KOLROTOR-865588 format. One record per atom (N, C-alpha, C, O, CB): x, y, z; residue in three letters. Coordinates in steps of 0.05 Angstrom, whole numbers, plus 5000, padded with zeros to 4 digits. Atoms other than C-alpha are relative to their C-alpha. Last residue first. Glycine has a CB too. Layout:
XYZALA...
This chain:
499149734992ARG517256305201ARG502849995012ARG503950195020ARG498150135019ARG497149975006ASN516455635167ASN501050285006ASN502850384992ASN500449934971ASN498450224989LEU509755385194LEU503050044996LEU504649895009LEU499149754988LEU500450024971THR505956045184THR501949795013THR503049835034THR497149935006THR498949774987ASP508756175115ASP499949995030ASP501850065044ASP498650264990ASP497150025003TYR507255465092TYR501450245015TYR503250205030TYR500950004970TYR499150214981VAL500255505120VAL503049984999VAL504349965019VAL498649734993VAL500349904973ARG499056165084ARG501049805021ARG502449875040ARG497150075006ARG497949794996GLU501955905018GLU499850115028GLU501950165041GLU499650234980GLU497450134998ALA497855265023ALA502250205005ALA503950165021ALA500649844974ALA499850134973VAL491555665037VAL502749875004VAL503949905025VAL497749805004VAL499849784980LYS492556104976LYS500449895028LYS502049995043LYS497650184998LYS497349895003GLU493855484932GLU500550235020GLU502650245033GLU500450114971GLU498150204988ALA487655134959ALA502850114998ALA504450085017ALA499849734985ALA500149984971SER483555754944SER502049825013SER503249895033SER497149945010SER498849744993ASP485755764871ASP500150045031ASP502150135042ASP498550234987ASP497150035004VAL484255014866VAL501450265007VAL503550255020VAL500649924970VAL499050174978ALA477355124896ALA503049974998ALA504449985018ALA498649735000ALA500049834976ALA475855704848ALA501249845024ALA502649965040ALA497250105006ALA497949815003MET477855254789MET500350185025MET502550245034MET499650174974MET497450154996VAL473454694815VAL502350194998VAL504250185014VAL500249774980VAL499850054971GLN467555184822GLN502649855006GLN504049915026GLN497649845010GLN499349744987ARG468655424751ARG500449975030ARG502250095042ARG497950214993ARG497149955006ALA468754694727ALA500950265012ALA503150285022ALA500450004969ALA498450174983VAL462154574763VAL502950054996VAL504550065015VAL499349704996VAL500449894973ALA458855164728ALA501749845020ALA502949955038ALA497049995008ALA498349764998MET461854924662MET499850135028MET501750235038MET499150204978MET497250094997GLU458854234672GLU501850245003GLU503750235019GLU500849834976GLU499850124973ASP451954544683ASP502949915005ASP503949965027ASP498049775003ASP499949784981SER452754994621SER500249905029SER501550025046SER497550174997SER502749904996THR454654384580THR500150235020THR502250265034THR498049785009THR501550124978MET461954314564MET497250114999MET496650324987MET501350065028MET502949975002GLY466754454508GLY498649855022GLY499249625027GLY499049924973GLY501050205018ALA474054274494ALA496950014997ALA495849904978ALA500849725010ALA499549915028ASP476354924525ASP498949814980ASP498249894957ASP503050044996ASP501849785006MET473054734591MET500350094971MET498350154958MET500650245019MET502750115003ALA476454054590ALA498050224994ALA496250194978ALA499249855026ALA500050155025ARG483254384577ARG497249894995ARG496149904973ARG502149765001ARG500149805021LYS481954884633LYS499849864973LYS498349954955LYS502550185001LYS502849895000VAL480254314681VAL499850204977VAL497750204963VAL499450145027VAL501950215008ASP486653934664ASP497250114997ASP495750064978ASP500149775019ASP499650055028THR490954564668THR498049804989THR496949834968THR502949914995THR501049775014ARG488154754736ARG500149964970ARG498350024955ARG501550265009ARG502950014998MET489454054762MET498750234985MET496850194969MET499150025030MET500950225017GLU496554074735GLU496949975001GLU495649934980GLU501349735008GLU499749905027PHE497754754767PHE498949794980PHE497549854961PHE502950084993PHE502349825004LEU495054484833LEU500050114972LEU497950144959LEU500050235020LEU502450175002GLU500053904829GLU497550174995GLU495850094979GLU499649845027GLU499950155025GLU505754384813GLU497549824996GLU496449814975GLU502549824998GLU500749825021ARG503754844870ARG500049874973ARG498349924956ARG502050244999ARG502949964999LEU503754254918LEU499250194978LEU497150154965LEU499250125027LEU501350245009GLN510854064896GLN496950035000GLN495649954981GLN500749765017GLN499650025030ARG513354774902ARG498549764989ARG497249774968ARG503049984993ARG501849805011LEU510454814973LEU500250004969LEU498150014956LEU500650295011LEU502850104997GLY513754164992GLY498050194988GLY496250114974GLY499449965030GLY500550225019GLN520454394964GLN497249905001GLN495949854981GLN502049785006GLN502349945016GLY520255065001GLY499349784980GLY497649824963GLY500450264985GLY499249995028SER527354975026SER497750084982SER498150184960SER501249744991SER498749745005PRO525155155098PRO500950034970PRO501250254961PRO502450025017PRO499150015028ASP520154585098ASP501450264992ASP500550404975ASP497549954981ASP497150034998GLU518654435171GLU501249974972GLU502649774966GLU500849775018GLU498849974974ALA511254345156ALA503149964999ALA504049784984ALA498849815020ALA499449724995LEU508954445085LEU501450055026LEU502850265029LEU497450164999LEU498249905021MET509153725061MET500950285006MET503150364999MET498649984973MET497350114996ASP506353485127ASP502050104980ASP504350154986ASP499949695000ASP499049884976PHE500353945119PHE502949915005PHE504750075011PHE498249955025PHE499149735008ALA499253705048ALA501350155024ALA503350295021ALA497750174988ALA502149795000SER498853005076SER501250264990SER503750304992SER498850035028SER499249794982GLU503952475054GLU497850224999GLU497050304977GLU502850124993GLU500549735010MET500851865022MET500850205021MET500150185045MET497050044992MET500449814979GLU503751185036GLU499750284988GLU501350364972GLU502349995021GLU498549755002MET502750684980MET499450195023MET497050235029MET499550134973MET501749765000MET500050005000MET501850255000MET503650275016MET498150005025MET
């Protein structure tokens, strides 16, 4: 069974910023995948969900940055 590291663990005690960089890369990939799907065409209901996903990804990035800053002062 593969062990998953939590986002919190990735950000804690991370003076190099490697964990934050990794999270940002994953969020960028999510954003890119959703954008690609939006560009390919969606129903209005699907587009509404896609916009919510994009907003959630943006929020996740902001939270990750704040948590990183707080834990690595």
